[in-house]
N, C-alpha and C positions, 0 to 999 in steps of 0.2 A: 329496732323496737318501734312501735307506733309512737308518733310524736305528740306533743301536747296539743290539745284541741282548743280552738277558739271558743270563747264564751265559757269554757270549763277549765281554764288554766289554773294550776296551783298558785297560791299567793307568792311562792318563791320565784315563779317565773318572772324574769325581768327585774328582780330585786337584788340589792346589794347586801351581803352579810358582812358586817363590820366587826373587827376584833381590836379596834384601836380607839382610844379616847380622844383622838385628834378632832378638833372642831370641823364640821363638814358644812359645805355650802350646797344648797339644792341647785341643780342645773336650771338655767333660765330657758325660757321658750325660744326655739329656733326662729320664731316668727317676729322677733323684736324688730322694731323699726330702727332704733338707734341705741347707742350705748347708754344704759341706765334708764331706758324707757320703762314706764310702769306696765305691769302685767294686767291682763283682763281679770276682772273679778270672777268671771265664769271659770277661767282656768284655775283660779285659787280654790273655788268650790270643788272642782274635779279632784284636785290634789288632796284636799281635806277628805273627800269621800273615799279615797284609796286607803287612808289611815283610819277611817271610821269603822266601827263594828256594827253600826246601825244597819238594819235591814232596809233595802230599797225595793220599791215595788218592781215587779218583773216587767221587762220591755216586751213589746209586741213580738210575736213569733215570726221567724224568718225561715225561708227555704234554705236547707243545707244540702251541699253536694254529697255528703257522706252517707252512703248506705240507704239513701232515699228516706231518711228519718227526719222528723221535726225535732229540733233541739231547742229547749228554752234557754235563753241567755239572760243573765242579769248583769247589770253594770258593775256590780261588785264581784261578780264571778261566783255567786253562791250556787247556781245551778250547774252541776258538774256531771261528767261522764262517770258511770259506775266504776270504771277502771281507775279513776283517780280518788276514789273514796278513802282509801287508807291514808293518802297524803292530806286530804282535806281535813281530816280529823286531828291532824298533828299541829301542835303549836310551834312557834319559831324555835324554841329551845330543843324540842324533840327533833326538828329537822337538822339543825347544826348546833350541837351542844355548846353552850356558853357564848352564843353570838346574839347580837341584836339585829333586827331586820330594818334596813333602810331602803326605801323604794325610790327608783329613778323614774320620775315622770317625764314624758316627752310628748311633743307634737300637739296637734289640734284635735278637737272632738267633732268638728263639723265635717262629717264623713258619711254622706249618704252613698257615695260610690257608684251610683247607677250609671249604666252605659247609656248616655243620652244621645239618641240618634234623631232628635227632633230637628227638622231642618231650620226652624226659626231660631234655634240656639247657636247656629254656626257663627253668626256675627258676634254673639256675646262672648264666645270663646276668644275671639280676637281682641275684643274691647276690654273685657274684664280682667285679663291678665291673671295673676296668681289667685285673685279672690274669686274667680268664677267657679261655681260649683253646680253640679248637675243633680237635681232633686227628682225623686220619683213623681212628685206632683206635676213636674213639667211634661210628663209623658202621658199621653192619652191614647195614642193609637199604636204604640209599639209594645209588645210583650217583653218585659224586662224582669230578670230574676233579682229580687232584693238582695243587697249585700249586708254583711255584718259590719258593725262599727269597728273602728280601730281599737285595739286593746288598750287598757288603761295605761300601760307603760309607754305608750306613744302619745300621751296627752301633755298639755302645757305644764311646765314645771312652775312651782311656786318660788318666790324669792325669799330667802332667809336673811337674817340680819347680816350686814357686811362684816367681814373679818377685820379684826384690828390690825394695825400695822405690825405689831409684834408677832401676831399669829402668821401673817403673810411672810414676815422675815424668817420665822422659824421654818415654814414650809419651803421657802427658797433655799435656805441653808441645808435642810435635809435632802433636798433634791440634788444640790450641788455636790454633796458628799458622795452620793451614788454615781453622779456623772464622772467623778474623778477617782472612784474606787470600784469595789466589787460588791455584788449582792450575794449574800450567803444565807441560806435558810428561807423557809417559806414566810415567816413572820416579817423578815426584813424586806422581802420582795413585796408583800402586801402593803407594808408601811409606805414604801416608795410609790406604789401605784396609787394608793389612796391620797397621799400627799399631793401627787401630781393632779389628781382629779379635783381635790379640794382647791388647789391653787387655780385651776381653770375657772372656778366660779367667780374669781376676782377680776377677771379680764374686763368685764363691762365697765368697771369704775376705777381700774388701776392700770394705767398705761405702762408702768414699769414692769408689771407682771406679764402683760402681753408681749412686751419687748423681750423679756427674759425667755419666755417659752418659744417665741419665734427664733431667737438666736440659737437656741439649743435643740431645735426640732430634729436635726440630723442625729444628735447624740441620743435623744429620746427614742427615735425610731430604731437605732442600733440596739439600745438596751431592751426594748420591747421584743425585738427579733431574737435576742439571746434568751430572754425569758421564755418565749414560746418554744424555741429550739430545745431548751433544757427540760421541757415537759415531755413525759413519755408519749410517743406517737400513738400507741395502741391502748392507752389506758387513761383514766381520769381520777386522780387521787388527791388533788388540792384545788384551792380556790384561785390559784394564780391565773390560770387561763381565763376564768370568769372575770377577774378583776382587770385583766388586760382589756377585755372587751368593753367593760364599763368605762374605763379610763378613756379609751379611744372615742367612745360615744360622747362622754362629757366634753372632750376637746372639740369634737366635730360640731357640737352645738355652739361653740365659741369661734367657729370658722378656723379652727386649727386642725387641718386634715393630715393625719398620719399615714393614710393608706393610699393616697394617690398624689401625683404631682412630680414624682421622680422614680427612678428605677428601683431604689432601695425601698421606697414606700410600696410600690407595686409588689415587690418580692415579699414584703411583710404581709400584705393582703393574701397573697397566694399561700404563704406559710400558715397563716391563721385558718384559712379555708381548709387546707389539707389537714390541719390538726383536728378540726372538728368532724370533717366528713369521713376521715379514715378510722374513726373510733369504732371498735367492734360493736355488734348488736348487743343490746342489753334487754333482759327479760322484762316484760311489762308487769305492773303490779298484779294484774289479774292472773298472771301466770305464776306468781310466787306461791310458795307453800303457805299453808294456813298460819304456821308459826314463822314469823319473819323476824330476823334479827335487826336490831337498830342499825347495825353497820350496813346491811343490805339496803335498808330504807334510805339511809343517809347517802349512800352512793347513787341511788335512784334520784333522790332530790338534787344532788350535786350535778348529775348529768342534765336533768331537766332545767335547772337554773342556768347552768353554763350555756346550754344550747339556746335558751330563750334570750339570754343577754347577747349571744352571738347574732341572733336574728334581729334583735333590737338595734344592735350596732350597725348592721347593714342597712336597716331601714333609716336610721338617723343620717346615713350618708347621702341618701337620695332625696331628703326633704327639700334641700336647696340644690337642685341639679338641673338648671334650665337648659343646659346644653347636652344633658345626658352623658356627660363625660365620665362621671362616677359610676353611673349605671352600666355603662359599657365595660368598665374595668371589673365591676362585680360579676357581670354575666360571663366575662372571659374566664374568670377563675372558677365559677360554679358550673359552667357548661360541661366540662369533662365528667363531673359527678352526676349531672342530670342524665348522662348517657352511660353510666356505670353498669356493669354486668351484675353487681350485687344489689339485691333488693333494698336493704336497709340504707345503703348509700344513696340510691336514687330517691328513696323516700325522704331522707333528710334534705337533700338538695332541692327537691320539689317543694317541700314545705317552706324552706327559706325563700325560694324564688317566688312562691305565691304571696308570701308576706311582703316581700320587696315590691312586687308588682302592685299589691293593694295600696301600700304606702305611696308609691309613685303615682298611682292613678288619682290619689286624693290631693297631692301637692304639686302635680305636674303643671308647670307654666312654661312651656317650651319657648326657646328663643333661638334664632339662627345665629351662627351656624351650629347645627346639631352634630355631635360627635359620635352618635350611635348609628352605625350603618349596617347593622346585622338584624334588622327586623324580620326579614324572611327566615333567617336561621332560627331566631327565637320562636317564631310562630310554629315552625316545623317541629322543633324540639317539644314544645308544649302540646302540640297535636298528637305527637307520638306517645307522649306520656299519658295523655287522656285515654289512650287505648292500651295502657300498660296492663299486663296480666296481674300485677300486684295491686290489689284493690285500693289500699291506702294511697299508693302513688297516683292512681288514676283520679281519685277524689280530690287530692291536693292540686293536681294539674288542671282539673276542670275549673276549680275556683280561680286559679292563677290565669287561666285563659279568659275567664270572665272579665278580669281587670285589664288584661292585655288588649281586649277589644276596645275598651274605653280609651286606653292610651293610644292605640293605633289611630283612632278617629281624630284625636287632638293633634297627633303628629302630622297626619296627612293634611289637616287644615293649615297648619303653620308652614308646611313646606310646599303647599300648592302654589302655582302661579296665580296671581291675582286675576288674570284674564280667564282662568279656567274654573272659576267658582261654580259655574253651571255644571261642569263635569263632576265636581265633587258632590254637588247636590244629587245628580243622577246616580252616582255611586252609592251614596247613602240611601237613596230611595231603593236601589236594588238590594242593598244589604237588609233594609227593613222588610222588603218583600220576602226575602229568604228566611229571615227570622220568624215571620208570621206563619211560615209553613211548618215550623217545628215546635214541639213542646220545649220550652226554654231549659227546663231542668235536664231533659234528655239530650238537648242539643249539645251541651258542653261535654257530654259523655260519649259523643259519636264523632270520632276524628274526621271522617270524610265530610260530615256536615260543617264542621269547623272550617275545613278547607274552602268549601263553597262560599262561606261568608267572608273570610279573610282575603280570599283571592281578589275580590273586587277592589280592595285597598292597596294591594301590593303592586309595585311597579315591576318592570322587566328584570331589573337587577335583583330585587328582593325575591321574585319568583325563582330566579336561578339559584339563589341561596337556599330557598325552601327545598327545591328539588334535589340539590346536591346533598343537603342534610339528610333528607329521606333516603337517598341512595346510600349514604354512608352508614345509615342504621341497618342496612341489609347485612352488614358484617356481624350482627348480633346473633351468633350461632347458638348460644345457650338458650335463647328465647325465640323459638319459631313463631310465637304469636306476634312478636314485634315485626318480624319479616312480613307477616300477613297484613298487619296494620300499615306498614310502609308501602306495601303493594297497593292497597286500597287508596292511600293518600296520593300516591304517585299518579295512578290512572285518573283519579278524580280531578287533580290539579291540572293535568295536561288536557283533559277534556274541557275544563272550564276556561283555561287561559291558553289555549293551544297556539295562538298567534302572537303572544307577548313575551316570548323567551328570547334571550340574547346568546348565552353561552351554550348553544346546542351541541357543538362538537365535544365540549367537556362533559356534558351530560351523557352523551352517547358513549363516550370513552369509559366513564364510570360504570355505566350499565353493562358494557361488555366485560369489564373487569369483575363485576359482581356476579355474573351469571354462573360462574363455576362454584360459588359458595351458597347459592340459593337452593335449598333442599326441597321446599314445598312446590309441588307441581303447579298449584293454583297461583302462587306468587310468581313463579317463572313465567307463566302465561300473561300475568298482569304486566310484568316488566317488558315482555316482548310486545304486548299490545301498546305499551307506551311508545316504544320505538315505531310501531306501526302508525300511531297517530302523528308522530313527528314526520315520518317519511311520506305520509299521504298529503301533507300540506305543501303546496308548491313553494312556499317561502323557505322550507327547510329540506326539501327533498334532496337537492344536490349536496347539501351540507352533511346530511345523515349518510347518504350513500358513500360519499368520499371518505368519511371516517370509517365506516364499516369495511371499506375496501382496503384500508391500511392495516391489514392483519396478515399473518403468514398463511400461505396456501400449501397444502389443502387446509381448509378451515377446520378448527377443532370441533368436537361434537357440540359444544355449547353454541358457538357462532353458527354452525351449520343448522342447528335447531332454530336459531333466530331467523335465518334466511328462509327456512322451510315453513315456518309457522307465522309469517307476517300476515296479520289480519287487516288488510287494507279495504277501505270502503269500495264498493263496486264501481262507483263513479271515478275513483282515483287509481284503480288498478292499472289501466292503460298508461296513465301518466307516469306512475312509478317505474313500470317496466320499460317504458320508452326512455326515461332519463338514464336508467341503468344501461340500456342498449346504446344510447348516444355516447356514453363514455368509452365504449369499445369502438364505436364507429370513428370517433375522433382520432383514435390511434392509427386508423387506416387511411386517414385523409392526407397526411403529409408524406414526404418521401421516406423510403425505408431507411431506418436508422441502423447503426452498427449493432445495437442491442435493443431487444424488444422492451417496450415500456412495461413496468410491473403491473400497472393498472389494467392492461389488456388481459393479463393472466388472471388477475384477481376478479375482474368482471366476468370472465368466462366461467370460473369456478362458481361465482355467485349465481350466474344464470342457471348453471346446473342444479344448484341447491334450491333455487326458487322453483324451477320446473319440477324437481323431485317432490317438493312440498305440495305442488299443484293448487296452492291457494290463489294464484293469479291466473287461473285457467282461462277465464274469459279474455283477459288481456293477451294471453299466449295465442289464442285463436285469431284475435284481431291483428296482432302484430306478427303473425306467422311469416309473411314474406320478408319483412325486415330482419326478424330473428334468424331465419334460415340463411339468408344471404350473408349476413354479418358473421355468422358462425363459420360458414364455408370459407369466407375470406380470412378469418382468423386461423382456420386450419392451414390454408395456403401459407400464411406468414409463419406458422409454427413448424413447418416441415423441417426436420433435421436439427431443431434447436433443443438445447437442454436448459436447465435453470441457470447454468453459468452464462448463458447467452441473454439473460434477462437483466435489466437494470434494476436491481433490488435496492430499495432505500436502505441506507446504513442503519444498523441497529435493529432491523426488523426481525432477523433470525438470531439475535444476540444470545438467546437462551436455548436455542435448539438448532439442530443440524437440518439442512435441506435434504429430504429423502432423495436418494439417487434415482429411484424409479419414477419420480414425478417429473413430468415434462410439460411444457405448454401445449403440446399436441394432444396429450391424453385428456386434458381438461376440455379442449375444443371438441374432440371426438365424442366424449361422453355427454357433453351438453347438446350436441347435434342429435345424438341418438335419443336422448330424453325428450327433446323437442318433438321429434316425430311420434314417439309413443304417447306423449301427453296430448297431442293434437289428433289422435286416432289415425295416424298414418301408418297403420300396422302392415298393410300390404307393401307399401313403399319400403318400409324397414326390412321386410322379408326379402324383397327383391335385392336390396343392397347386400344383405347377408349371403344370399345364394350365389350372387355373381361377384363376390369379392369386392364390393364397392367400397367398404371401409378401408380395405387394404390399399385400393387404388388411391383413395383420397390422401393417404398418409405418405405416399411416395411420389416418384416421378410421373406416375399416371394420374396425378391429381385431377387433371382436366377430364380424363376418362371417367373418373368417379363422379365428377360434376355432371357430365353428360348422362351417366346412368341414372343418377337421382332425378335429373330434370325429366328424363323420359318416363321414369316411374311415376312421377307426379302427374305428368300429362296423361298417362294412361288411367291412373286410379283416382286422382283428385284434380279434376279440371278447374274447379274454382280457385284452388290455391295456385295452380299453374298460371292462370290468367292474371291473378293479382300480382304475382311475381313479375310477369312480363311487363305489365303496366308500371310497376315500381321501377324496373330497370330502364325503361325508355328514357327518362330524363337524367338518370343518375349513372348511366353506364360508363361515361367518360370521366367521372370524378375519381379522386383518390389516387393512390400510387399504382405502380405497374401491376402488382399482385392483386390489388383491388379490382383493377380494370379487367385483367385476364379472367379472373374467376367470374366476375359479373357478366363479361362478354360470353364466356363459355356457357353459362346457364341461359343467357338471352338467346343465343343463336340456336340452341336446341329447342327452345320454345317456339321458334319460327315455323315449326311444322304444324302448329295448331291452326285451326281455321281463323282464330282471332288475329293472326298475323296479317291477314289480308286487309284489315282495317287500319293498319299502321300507315302513317304518311310516308312518302318515299324518303324523306329526309332521315327518318329513323330506321329505314330498312335498306333499300338498295344503295342509296347514296352513302350511308354510313358504312356499308360493307365494301363499297368501292374505295373509300378512304383507307380502310384497313388493308385492302389488297396492295396498296402502295406503301404500307408501313415497312420499315426496316426490320421490325421484329417478325421473326418467322412464325411465332405463335399467333400473332394477329392475322397473318396471311392465311394460316390454317383455319382460324375461326371465321374469317371472311368467306372462305370457300365452303366451310361447313354450313354457314348461314345461307349462302346462295343455293347450296344443295337442298336445304330444307324449304327455301322459298320457291324453288323451281317446281316443287310439287303442286303449287297452286297455279293452275293454267293461266289465270288472268294476270299473273305477275311475270310470265316468261318474256314478254316483250321488253319489259324494263331490264331484265337480266341479259337479254341478247345484246344490249348496248355495252355490256362488260365483256363481250367475247374476246377482244384482243388481250385483255388481262388474264382471262381464263386460259386461252391458248398458250400464253407465255408461261403459265404455271406448269405446262407439260415439260418445260426445260429445267424445272427446279430439281435440286438434288434430293430434297426431302421426299421420302416415299408417300407420306401422308398428303402432301400438297398435290402430288401427281394423281393419286387415287381420287381425291376429292374433285379435281378438275375433270377427270374422266367420268366420274359419276354425274357431274353437272352436264357435261357434253352429251352423255347418253340420253338425258332428258330433252336436250335441245336439238339433237342431230337431225330430226325430221324437219326442222324448220330452217336448216342451213342451206345456203345456195351452193352451187357446184364448185365455185372457186374456193370458198371457205372449206368445203369438204376435201378438196384436193390438197390444200395446204395442211389440213389437219391429218389426213391420211399419210402424207409424207412424213410428218412428225411422228406419227404412231409407228411407222416402219422402223424408226430408230430405236423404239422401245421393245421391239421383238427380240427376244433373247436376253432381256434384262435379268440380271441375277436375282433381283427381287421378284419373287414368283407372282405376287399379286399384281405388280406393275405389268409383268409380262402377260399374264392372263387377261387382265382387263383392257390392256391396250389392243389385244386381238379382238376382244369382244366389241370394243368401240369401232375397230376397223370393220368388222362384219356389219355392225349397225350402219356405218357410213355407206357401205356398198348397197345395203338395202334401201338407204335413203336417196340414192342417186336416181334422178328421173331418167326415163328411157331416152329422152332426147339429149341428155347431157352425159351419156356414158363415156363418150370419147374423152372428156376432160379428166377422167380418173382412171382410164384404162392402163396407163403406164404404172400407176401405183398398185393396181390389182395384179399386173404381170410380175412386178417386183416382189410381191408378197408370196408368190407361189412356192418358190424354193424354201424360204424360211418356214412357211406353214407346213410344207411337206416334211421337212426335217424335224420340226418340233412335234409332229405327230408321233415321233418316237421318244419323246421326253419321258423321263422316269416319273415325273409328276403326272398322275393320271388326269387331273383336272386340266393341266396345260395341254396334254396330248389330245384329250377329248375336244377341247375348245379349238385346237389347231385344225383338227379334222372337220369340225363344223364350219369354221370360217373358210377353210379350203373348198368345201362344197359350195359355199356362197360365191366364192371367186369363180369356180368352174361354171356355175350357173350364169354368172354375170358375163362370162366369155363364151357361153353356149357350148361348153365342153361337157363331155360325159366321162367322168373319171373312172378308171378301171377299179374293180371292186377290191383289188389288192391294196389300194390306198387305205382302206378302212380296216386293214388287218391290225389287230392289237398286239400280235406277236412281233418280236424284233425282226426286221427285214434281213439282217445279216445271216440269220439262220435259215432263210427261205430264198435261196439264190434265184430260183425260177420266177417267183413273184416279183422280186426286186428288179429283174431284167425287164419285165413287162411294164412296170411303173416307169423305169428310166426311159424305155423306148417311147412311151406315151408322151412324157414331158419333153424328151429330147426332140422328137419330131414336131410337136406342137409349138415349141418355142423358137424354132429356127427363124432367124431373121427378125426376131422380136426382142429377145434378151440374150445376153451372154450367160447362159445357164451354167456352163462349166465354171466360169470365173466366180459367179455368185455362190455356187456350191462349195468351191474351194475355200471361200472366205470362212465358212463355218467349220473347216477342219481344225481351226484353232479354238473352237468353243470350249469353255471350261468344263462342260458336261460331257462325260465319256460317251453316252449313247448318241449324242448329236455329232460328236467328232467321228465316231465310227461310221454312222450312216452317211455323213458327208463324204468321207474318204471312199466308202463303198460306191456311192453315186458318181464320184469323179471318175473312177475306173470304168464303170459301166456306161456312163454317158459319153465317154470318148468314142464309143462305137456308133453313137447316133447323132453326133454333131457333124457339122460340115468339115470333112477331113482336110480339104484344100485350105479352108480358112485357118484351121488349127495348124496346118503345115506352114502356112504363111507367117503366122504369129510366132511360131516356135513353141516347143514344149518345155523349154528349160525352166521357166518360172514355175511350171506345175511340178516338174521333177524335183526341183529344189525343195519345195514345201513337203513333198511326199518323203523325200530322203530324211528330212528332219523328224518325221513321224516314225521312222524306223528305229529311233532311239527312245520312243515312248515306253514307259515301264509296263504298260498293259499289253500282254502277248497278242490278244485278239486284234488289237489295233495295229500292231506291227505286221501281222500276217496280211490283214486287209490292205494296209498301206503298200506292202511289197507287191501284192497282186495288182493294185491300181497303178503302181509305178511301171510294172511290166506292160500293162495294157497301153499306158500313155507312150512308153518308149516304142512299142510296136506300131502305134499309129504314126509316130514321128518318123519311123524308118520305112514306111510304105513308099515305093517309087511313084513319081508323078504320072507315069503312063498307066499304072494300075489304078491310081485315083481317078484318071480320066475315063478309063474303061468302066470302072465301077459307077462313075457318074452317068455314063451313057446308058448303062444297063437299067439304072433306076429310072432314067428319063423315059426309055422305051417302055419300061413296065408301066409307067404312069400313063403313057399314051395308049397302050394296049387296054389299059383299064378304062 
């Protein structure tokens, strides 16, 4: 129900209704200097005025926070809200039948309560102590909203006649009976409470009474706890609860505090607060039917009276609270009700807190050390309540915030360092400037304006309290409006005090936890913008990123939304993306660990989400070289790994299972793809797709995928390629092996570009020479690949020629890639080589003829042919032997089943014949197998047999290939052995013997291929026939040939 209004409160509010004839003592003023000190006459007049029925003239009108109306207030409370009219017309007997009304006066009337921000008054605050007051007349240049005066029930009490010793004795005896017995019935409970309250009035002049009460404080607290516990929690049917509050108030004025100082007293305060706040809502008088029963009115009056005495009780506790210890305890117990989901509970709590803050602002005389350390939390709660959808709550909170600003100023002055007085003056000046921008009455109803003013006073710890409180309010699902207010408060505070927060990780943690329950899209964006503000500040960037990365991957939809919608200022986008990237790069700097660091996987997924959101597009373009290379290195590290190979922090996946399909590699690949698409590298992406580049990157062909991507960039995006090359120049040798290999692979491929000519030798040929001598086969491959790309630049060939010994040695490697790269380099340099180098190289190449690796076989012949063409006419003699030795292999491999090898063999064979000035028979170029054309093969054998006499042992060389693994080569070689026996020097063959030939041929008779066995048997017959020719016949035959030659 709406709570009693200030200035229009019923006379029952704050009053005691007595049903006993016990003599009563009026409470003395809490501001007495010493025991028995006389009271001010002004206080006496105020007390008499409360009991007087005379009309008093109306006080000046003041601004009210409620509904924007102007309410007229009278000191006697005659001007009332229309809703209170039924109660105002009732006498005391109508309110509570058969009772007399006894009023409890309290506190001082000197309460202007203005928020004095005048700089000249700061020193007065310090010097004046408790007596310092801020008057509206002191303020000339600051717009301040006038405050109401304190209600009559918080004014100075009058002093009644002292009780007689007999009366005091009877009171003590009555109380002792209760302490040693039980309380039964409402009347007995009321009698005990009133006796205790009356006895408290004797404390100023009766030391024995004071001693008695202090000795039995624990028992009194226990009995009061029992009395409150016996009252029904959800209804109000008696005066017991009200009398408990009045008794506690009376004792507090005599410095007997029953609600703080021990755990039991704290529990009593919590119990009392709960007993009042949890009462159900009661209809207001204006909502009652026209015909209202006395019982309903009495219940209404009882509720209002009880609630008012509860409020007065709390106010009486903070009248003397220099260290704010009592206020801290009160706020601790009321705080949960201020944030209740029920409107009537929030309204009650806000009403009480506003009254307590008003009283505290009037009597506050702070002294160190202060025990209240939750100012930021209190400001946040009040600001949220100022934006409450329930109108009455917002109005009460606005007034409470008005007093809180006054309190905050005084607290900051007392707690400031004496050397920082100038800082406080500047802070107050800033606060005044902000207040001058707003209409004061509207200011307290606008939460985000409140934040702007209070922010200048809050320190970093209090700012953290504020922001955590606001974040906690996001759990308020029944009130989306509160979520909206919280979002506005949060973004306003972070913008205003962005560099003064301490517990940023905790703040980010709460934000991440709250994202899933925030339903309003606008509020979600405000929360994400808050994270954006934090992350864009260099002071907090690493802190925020580290916390965001400590979540399970793949990120859930809420965290993914946060990454994708980060709204970072343009000037900070590169910084944020760079710091995120550096976290991944650091994982690649050290030696490869047994398990991959979890942060590497988390950053990779974060980069994917950030790139998908495309909010940091400008930074992605600027950092493209670093992003691409880092992601390629991460792909290399992730090959073959699963999430079980990642060092996952304990407890990270406590509530969920790791998806089996998720791997570190999939995150790295999707991030790389997204990077290319977001930076408009669509053609490069297409090239990778068409040529299986992504598949290559994922497996053993990782370097091939790197080469493919580098070439695609060089063809389509020259600028990106150049930037990457210059990035890699100083960084290529850093990091672990996988880092170096991937970087080197990309770098050597970019050496094809014209920009490579500008590189110093130390970064080009000298670096590649170092790699050629590395033990790692991959680095030797990369070195040769780089030399192959560099040799395309003519001006760099001289430098590369200095590496010829290393390149020629590469021809002896077992790895096919190394040999092929060496051949490709030599093909570019062959025309610049001298004859001795050519001869050495050609001899090495001959050993590669017939290599089972077809590319090695073919390109070795190609280089051999290029070497022949490169020989100068005057230096032919130096390589003639190598050319003659190549004839047989080239002739035989012209029959290879691989068409490319056969074609290349015939081409190089032609070059050899041209070198020797021979004209080859046309049958050599026959593409059909020679064994099916006996006549053609005889002419070929006759040509080579006759031309090679005395130059090479052609028969021996041919027989060597009879063991070649390829059937066409073996078959042709055996066929040639048989036919060549007719054209070689028979006497020489006779002299050497034919056993070694016959033995090899006999072994071939066991070959599984029938055609080879037949050809081998024919060749064996021919060899045996030559071996059986008599010497005389050989001589005659020789003479005939000689005569034929002479005749010719």
